[in-house]
C-alpha positions in Angstrom: 123.8 -117.4 -130.6 121.8 -115.0 -128.4 119.0 -116.5 -126.4 115.5 -115.1 -126.3 116.2 -113.5 -122.9 119.4 -111.9 -124.4 117.5 -110.5 -127.3 115.0 -108.9 -124.9 117.8 -106.9 -123.5 119.6 -106.1 -126.7 116.6 -105.1 -128.9 115.7 -102.0 -126.8 119.2 -100.6 -127.3 119.7 -101.5 -131.0 116.2 -100.8 -132.3 116.6 -97.0 -132.1 119.8 -97.2 -134.1 118.0 -99.4 -136.7 115.1 -96.9 -136.9 117.6 -94.1 -137.4 118.6 -95.9 -140.7 115.1 -95.3 -142.0 115.7 -91.6 -142.1 118.4 -92.3 -144.8 115.7 -93.5 -147.2 115.0 -91.4 -150.4 112.8 -88.4 -149.8 109.5 -89.7 -151.1 109.6 -92.8 -148.9 110.9 -90.8 -145.9 108.0 -88.4 -146.1 105.6 -91.3 -146.1 107.1 -93.5 -143.3 109.8 -91.7 -141.4 107.6 -89.5 -139.1 105.9 -92.6 -137.7 108.7 -95.1 -138.0 110.1 -93.9 -134.7 107.1 -95.6 -132.9 108.8 -98.9 -133.5 111.3 -98.1 -130.7 108.9 -97.6 -127.9 106.8 -100.6 -129.1 109.8 -102.8 -129.0 110.9 -101.5 -125.7 107.5 -102.1 -124.1 107.2 -105.6 -125.7 110.7 -106.6 -124.4 110.0 -105.2 -121.0 106.6 -107.0 -120.8 108.3 -110.3 -121.7 110.9 -109.8 -119.0 108.4 -109.1 -116.2 107.6 -112.6 -115.3 111.1 -113.8 -116.1 112.9 -111.5 -113.6 110.3 -111.9 -110.9 110.3 -115.7 -111.1 114.0 -116.5 -112.0 116.0 -113.4 -111.0 118.2 -111.1 -113.1 118.9 -111.8 -116.8 122.2 -110.9 -118.5 123.3 -110.2 -122.1 126.5 -109.3 -123.9 128.6 -110.9 -121.2 127.7 -108.9 -118.2 127.4 -105.6 -120.0 123.5 -105.6 -119.9 121.4 -106.7 -117.0 117.7 -106.9 -116.4 116.4 -107.1 -112.8 113.1 -105.9 -111.4 114.2 -102.3 -111.1 115.5 -102.3 -114.7 112.4 -103.8 -116.1 110.1 -101.3 -114.2 112.2 -98.4 -115.6 112.2 -99.9 -119.0 108.4 -100.0 -118.9 108.3 -96.3 -117.9 110.7 -95.4 -120.7 108.7 -97.3 -123.3 105.4 -95.9 -122.2 106.5 -92.2 -122.1 108.4 -92.6 -125.3 105.3 -94.0 -127.0 103.4 -90.8 -126.0 106.2 -88.5 -127.0 107.1 -90.1 -130.3 103.4 -90.4 -131.3 103.1 -86.6 -130.7 106.2 -85.9 -132.9 104.5 -86.0 -136.3 101.9 -83.3 -135.2 104.8 -81.2 -133.9 106.8 -81.5 -137.1 103.7 -80.8 -139.2 103.1 -77.6 -137.3 106.8 -76.6 -137.7 106.7 -77.3 -141.4 103.5 -75.3 -141.8 105.0 -72.4 -140.0 108.1 -72.6 -142.2 110.4 -73.2 -139.3 111.4 -76.7 -140.2 112.6 -78.2 -143.5 113.1 -81.8 -144.4 116.7 -81.8 -143.3 115.9 -80.3 -139.9 113.0 -82.7 -139.4 115.3 -85.7 -140.2 117.9 -84.4 -137.7 115.2 -84.1 -135.1 114.1 -87.7 -135.6 117.6 -89.0 -135.6 118.4 -87.3 -132.4 115.2 -88.5 -130.7 116.2 -92.1 -131.6 119.7 -91.5 -130.3 118.2 -90.1 -127.1 116.1 -93.2 -126.6 119.1 -95.5 -127.3 121.2 -93.7 -124.6 118.4 -93.9 -122.0 117.7 -97.6 -122.5 121.4 -98.3 -122.3 121.6 -96.4 -119.1 118.7 -98.4 -117.6 120.1 -101.7 -118.7 123.8 -101.1 -118.0 125.2 -103.4 -115.2 128.6 -101.7 -115.2 128.5 -98.3 -113.4 131.1 -96.9 -115.8 128.8 -97.8 -118.8 125.9 -96.2 -116.9 128.0 -93.0 -116.6 128.7 -93.1 -120.3 125.1 -93.6 -121.2 123.9 -90.6 -119.1 126.7 -88.4 -120.5 125.5 -89.5 -124.0 122.0 -88.2 -123.2 123.5 -84.8 -122.4 125.2 -84.6 -125.8 122.2 -85.7 -127.7 119.6 -83.6 -125.9 121.7 -80.4 -126.1 121.1 -80.4 -129.9 117.4 -81.1 -129.3 117.0 -78.2 -126.8 118.5 -75.9 -129.4 116.5 -77.4 -132.2 114.6 -74.2 -133.1 117.9 -72.2 -133.3 116.5 -69.1 -131.7 118.6 -67.0 -129.4 116.7 -68.2 -126.3 116.8 -71.9 -127.2 120.6 -71.8 -128.0 121.2 -70.0 -124.7 119.2 -72.7 -122.9 121.2 -75.4 -124.7 124.5 -73.9 -123.6 123.3 -73.5 -120.1 122.2 -77.2 -120.1 125.5 -78.3 -121.5 127.6 -76.3 -119.0 125.7 -77.2 -115.8 125.1 -80.9 -116.7 128.7 -81.3 -117.8 129.8 -80.0 -114.4 127.5 -82.5 -112.8 128.6 -85.4 -114.9 132.2 -84.5 -114.2 131.5 -84.7 -110.5 129.8 -88.0 -111.0 132.8 -89.2 -113.0 135.1 -88.3 -110.1 132.8 -90.1 -107.7 132.8 -93.2 -109.9 136.6 -93.2 -110.0 136.7 -93.0 -106.2 134.3 -95.9 -105.9 136.5 -97.9 -108.4 139.6 -97.0 -106.3 137.9 -98.2 -103.1 136.8 -101.4 -104.8 140.3 -102.2 -106.2 141.8 -101.6 -102.7 139.1 -103.9 -101.3 140.5 -106.7 -103.5 138.0 -106.6 -106.4 139.4 -107.3 -109.8 139.4 -104.7 -112.6 136.4 -106.3 -114.3 134.4 -106.4 -111.1 135.3 -103.1 -109.6 132.4 -101.3 -111.2 130.1 -104.2 -111.6 127.0 -103.1 -109.6 125.9 -106.5 -108.1 129.5 -107.3 -107.1 130.0 -103.9 -105.6 126.7 -104.1 -103.7 127.7 -107.5 -102.3 131.2 -106.4 -101.3 130.4 -102.9 -100.2 131.1 -103.6 -96.5 134.8 -104.0 -97.5 135.1 -100.6 -99.1 137.1 -97.8 -97.4 134.5 -95.7 -95.6 136.3 -92.3 -96.1 136.9 -92.8 -99.8 133.4 -94.1 -100.3 131.8 -91.2 -98.4 133.5 -88.7 -100.7 132.7 -90.7 -103.8 129.0 -91.0 -102.8 128.8 -87.3 -102.0 130.1 -86.4 -105.5 127.8 -88.9 -107.2 124.8 -87.4 -105.4 125.7 -83.9 -106.6 126.6 -85.1 -110.1 123.7 -87.3 -111.0 121.4 -85.1 -108.9 122.3 -82.3 -111.3 120.9 -84.4 -114.2 117.9 -85.2 -112.1 117.1 -81.6 -111.4 118.1 -81.4 -107.8 119.9 -78.4 -106.1 122.6 -77.1 -106.4 123.0 -77.7 -110.2 119.4 -77.5 -111.1 119.2 -74.2 -113.0 119.4 -75.7 -116.5 116.0 -77.5 -116.1 113.4 -74.8 -116.5 115.2 -73.2 -119.4 115.9 -76.5 -121.2 112.4 -77.9 -120.7 110.7 -74.6 -121.8 112.7 -74.2 -125.0 112.9 -77.8 -126.2 110.2 -79.2 -128.6 107.2 -80.4 -126.7 107.8 -84.1 -127.3 111.4 -83.7 -126.2 110.4 -81.9 -123.1 108.0 -84.8 -122.4 110.9 -87.3 -122.7 113.3 -85.1 -120.7 110.9 -84.5 -117.8 109.1 -87.8 -118.0 112.0 -90.2 -118.1 115.4 -88.6 -118.4 115.2 -87.2 -114.9 114.2 -90.6 -113.6 116.9 -92.5 -115.5 119.5 -90.1 -114.0 118.0 -90.6 -110.6 118.0 -94.4 -111.1 121.8 -94.2 -110.9 121.4 -92.9 -107.3 119.1 -95.9 -106.6 121.8 -98.2 -107.6 124.4 -96.4 -105.6 122.1 -96.4 -102.6 122.6 -100.2 -102.0 126.4 -99.6 -102.1 126.3 -96.6 -99.7 123.9 -98.3 -97.2 126.1 -101.4 -97.0 129.4 -99.4 -96.7 128.4 -96.4 -94.6 125.0 -97.3 -93.2 121.7 -95.7 -94.3 122.1 -92.3 -92.4 124.7 -90.7 -94.7 122.8 -90.9 -98.0 119.6 -90.3 -96.2 120.9 -86.9 -94.9 122.3 -85.9 -98.3 119.1 -86.7 -100.2 116.8 -85.3 -97.6 118.6 -81.9 -97.6 118.6 -81.8 -101.4 115.0 -82.8 -101.6 113.7 -80.2 -99.2 115.8 -77.4 -100.6 114.8 -78.2 -104.2 111.1 -78.5 -103.1 111.3 -75.1 -101.3 112.8 -73.5 -104.4 110.3 -75.0 -106.8 107.3 -74.1 -104.6 108.5 -70.5 -104.2 109.0 -70.0 -107.9 105.7 -71.6 -108.9 104.0 -68.9 -106.8 105.1 -66.3 -109.3 105.3 -68.3 -112.5 103.8 -66.7 -115.6 104.9 -69.2 -118.3 103.1 -72.6 -118.5 106.0 -74.5 -119.9 108.3 -73.3 -117.2 105.5 -74.0 -114.7 105.6 -77.7 -115.8 109.4 -77.7 -115.6 109.3 -76.4 -111.9 106.7 -79.0 -111.3 109.2 -81.6 -112.4 111.6 -80.3 -109.8 108.9 -80.7 -107.2 108.2 -84.3 -108.1 111.9 -85.2 -108.3 112.2 -83.8 -104.8 109.5 -86.2 -103.6 111.3 -89.1 -105.3 114.6 -88.0 -103.5 112.8 -87.8 -100.2 111.3 -91.3 -100.6 114.7 -92.6 -101.5 116.1 -90.9 -98.4 113.5 -92.7 -96.2 114.7 -95.9 -97.9 112.3 -98.5 -96.6 110.7 -101.0 -99.0 107.4 -99.1 -98.8 109.1 -95.9 -99.6 111.0 -97.4 -102.6 107.8 -99.0 -103.9 106.1 -95.6 -103.6 109.1 -93.9 -105.3 109.0 -96.3 -108.3 105.2 -95.8 -108.6 105.8 -92.1 -108.5 108.3 -92.3 -111.2 105.8 -94.1 -113.5 102.9 -91.8 -112.7 105.0 -88.6 -113.0 106.4 -89.8 -116.3 103.0 -90.5 -117.8 101.3 -87.3 -116.5 104.2 -85.1 -117.5 104.4 -86.5 -121.0 100.7 -85.7 -121.5 101.1 -82.2 -119.9 104.1 -81.2 -122.1 102.6 -82.7 -125.3 99.3 -80.9 -124.8 101.2 -77.7 -123.8 103.1 -77.9 -127.1 99.8 -78.1 -129.0 98.5 -75.1 -127.1 101.7 -73.2 -128.0 101.5 -74.1 -131.6 97.8 -72.9 -131.7 98.0 -69.8 -129.6 101.6 -68.8 -130.3 102.2 -67.8 -126.7 103.4 -69.5 -123.6 102.3 -66.8 -121.2 99.6 -67.8 -118.8 98.1 -64.3 -118.7 97.3 -64.4 -122.4 95.2 -67.6 -122.2 91.7 -67.8 -121.0 88.8 -70.2 -121.6 90.7 -73.1 -123.2 88.0 -75.5 -122.2 85.5 -73.5 -124.2 87.7 -72.9 -127.3 89.5 -76.3 -127.4 87.6 -78.8 -125.2 89.7 -81.8 -126.1 93.1 -80.0 -125.7 92.0 -78.1 -122.6 90.7 -81.3 -121.0 93.9 -83.2 -121.8 96.1 -80.5 -120.2 93.7 -80.0 -117.3 93.6 -83.7 -116.4 97.4 -84.0 -116.7 97.8 -81.2 -114.2 95.2 -82.8 -111.9 97.3 -86.0 -112.0 100.4 -83.9 -111.2 98.6 -82.4 -108.3 98.3 -85.9 -106.8 94.5 -86.1 -107.1 92.8 -89.5 -107.2 92.4 -91.7 -109.1 95.8 -91.0 -110.6 98.8 -93.0 -109.4 100.6 -89.9 -107.9 97.9 -89.8 -105.2 98.8 -93.3 -104.1 102.6 -92.8 -104.4 102.5 -89.5 -102.4 100.4 -91.2 -99.7 102.9 -94.1 -99.7 105.9 -91.7 -99.3 104.3 -89.8 -96.5 103.3 -93.0 -94.6 106.8 -94.4 -95.0 108.3 -91.2 -93.7 106.3 -91.1 -90.5 106.8 -94.9 -90.0 110.6 -94.4 -90.4 110.6 -91.6 -87.8 111.3 -88.9 -90.4 108.3 -86.9 -89.3 109.8 -83.4 -89.5 111.2 -83.7 -93.1 108.0 -85.4 -94.2 105.9 -82.7 -92.6 108.0 -79.9 -94.2 107.7 -81.6 -97.5 104.0 -81.9 -97.3 103.6 -78.2 -96.4 105.8 -77.2 -99.4 103.8 -79.6 -101.7 100.6 -77.8 -100.5 102.1 -74.5 -101.6 103.1 -75.9 -105.0 99.6 -77.5 -105.3 97.9 -74.1 -104.8 100.2 -72.3 -107.3 99.8 -74.9 -110.0 96.0 -75.2 -109.5 95.5 -71.5 -109.6 97.5 -70.9 -112.8 96.0 -73.9 -114.6 92.5 -72.7 -113.6 93.3 -69.3 -115.0 94.2 -70.9 -118.4 91.3 -73.3 -118.6 88.3 -71.4 -117.2 86.7 -68.0 -117.6 85.5 -66.1 -120.7 87.7 -66.5 -123.8 89.9 -63.4 -124.4 92.5 -62.7 -127.0 96.0 -61.7 -125.9 98.4 -59.8 -128.1 99.2 -62.0 -131.0 97.1 -64.9 -129.8 94.7 -66.8 -132.1 91.0 -66.8 -131.2 89.7 -69.4 -133.7 88.3 -72.6 -132.1 90.6 -75.5 -132.1 90.0 -79.2 -132.5 92.7 -81.9 -132.1 92.5 -84.9 -134.3 92.6 -88.6 -133.3 96.3 -88.9 -134.1 97.1 -86.1 -131.6 94.5 -86.9 -129.0 94.8 -90.6 -128.6 98.4 -90.5 -127.1 97.1 -88.0 -124.5 94.1 -90.1 -123.6 96.2 -93.3 -123.4 98.7 -91.6 -121.1 96.0 -90.4 -118.7 94.2 -93.8 -118.7 97.5 -95.6 -117.9 98.2 -93.1 -115.1 94.7 -93.6 -113.6 95.0 -97.4 -114.0 98.2 -97.5 -112.0 96.5 -95.4 -109.3 93.7 -97.9 -109.0 95.8 -101.1 -109.1 99.3 -102.1 -110.3 97.7 -105.5 -111.3 100.1 -108.0 -112.8 103.0 -105.5 -112.2 102.6 -105.8 -108.4 105.2 -108.6 -108.0 107.6 -106.7 -110.2 107.2 -103.5 -108.0 107.6 -105.5 -104.8 110.7 -107.2 -106.1 112.3 -103.9 -107.2 111.5 -102.3 -103.9 113.1 -105.3 -102.0 116.2 -105.0 -104.3 116.8 -101.3 -103.3 114.9 -100.9 -100.0 117.1 -102.5 -97.5 115.7 -101.2 -94.2 
C-alpha cells in the first residue's frame, strides 16, 4: 500500500489524468464545472510539494513506484514552480475560453480538447520533474513536445499551424540529439560496470560518474546540451520559441515560457553533476557559457527592433534562459541557488505577463506595439498587471529577479568568470532598454486607436485579475525573502553546485 510520501509523488502525475476525465461528463455538467476543474491539478501539485519540503530537507530524497519517481530538494523546488505557474495559467483559461466562444472561434468540442491537452501537458511536466531515470525524463520531455504542438496550433490559423510545425521539427531534432546523448551515457555506464537497471538511474550515475569513459561521455554531454538546450530556447535550435509563444493561447504561452523551458533545462542541471564528476567542471562550463552569450546577444539584438508584444515576451524568455544557463556554467552553490531563484521568479513574472498580454489581445485585437497607446488610462488594472510583470522581468526590486541576477553576477566574478559575466551584463542592459522602451510606449501617452483596434475602456473582473495579482505578489515575496523555503533552496543548490 502506498505510503503518504509515495502519494505525494504520485498524485501530481495522476491528478491531471483524473481531471481529464471530468471533460467526458455530459454537456450541461461540463459547462458548469469543466472550465474550473483544471485548477485541481495545480492545487494538488502545490499541496504535495509543500508537504515534501520539510521531508526532503530533513530526511533526504523520497521514492515512489520503485525508483521510477524521486523527490529531492531540486525536484520539490521545481514542483513548486510548476504548481504556482500552472495555478496562474489555468485560472486564466476560463476567461480565455469565454472570449474565444464569444468571438465564435471556439466551440464546445474545441474547448474540451484544449482543456484535455493542458492537463496532459501538466502531467508530462510533473513526470519530467519527478523522474529518477534519465530515460523516463527524456520520454516526459518528448511528451511535452507532442502535447504542446496541438496547443500551439489550437486556433488553426495559417500562422499558428506554421508555428506548430516549426516547433515540432526543431524540437524533434533537439530531442533526437538528446536521445543519442542519453544512449551514449547509457553505453558508457554499462561499460563502467553498471547494471541495466542502474545505467540511467540519475543518483547512481552521479555517484559512479568518475568511472565513465571520458571520450564517450564528452560526446554524450555535448549532444544532450544541444538537444535539451533546444527545448530550453538556447542557440542553435531556438528559432521555434518566438513563433510558438506568440501563436499559442495566452495561458499556454504562460506555461511554455514560465515552466516548460525550465523543466527542459532541469535535465541539464541533472546531467551537470554527471559531467562535472566525469570530465571536470570546465567542459560543461564552456558549452553553457557559449550558448548563453550567443543566445543573449541574439535576444538583445532582436528586442531592439521588436514590434509585436507577444514576440517581445518570447525573446525576453530567451534572455532569461541565457542567464540561467550562465549561472549553471558558473556552477558554484551561490550560482545554482541564484539560478533556482531565477527560475521561480521568471516563471511567475512571465505567467502574469503572457496572461495579461492575452487579455490585451482579446480586447484590442492586435499584438502590434505601435497600435497600442495609453493602456494605463484605458485599462488601469490590465495595464498595471502587464506593466508590473515587465518591471519584474527587467530585474527591478523588490521582485526576485533582481536578487537572482545580483546573485549570478556576484557568483560569476567570485568564480573568476569576469569577462563572460561582464559581457552578459552589457547585453542584459541592451535588452533592458529595449523592453522598457516598448512597454512604456504601450502603457503611457494619450490613447489612440490603431486600425481595427477597440477604443472602449476595459475593466477586468476579479476572476481574471486575482491570478495576476497573486503572481506578482509571490514574485515580490521571493525577492524580499525565501522564508521557509530557504533550507530547500540551500539543499538544492548543494545537490547541484559542486564547486
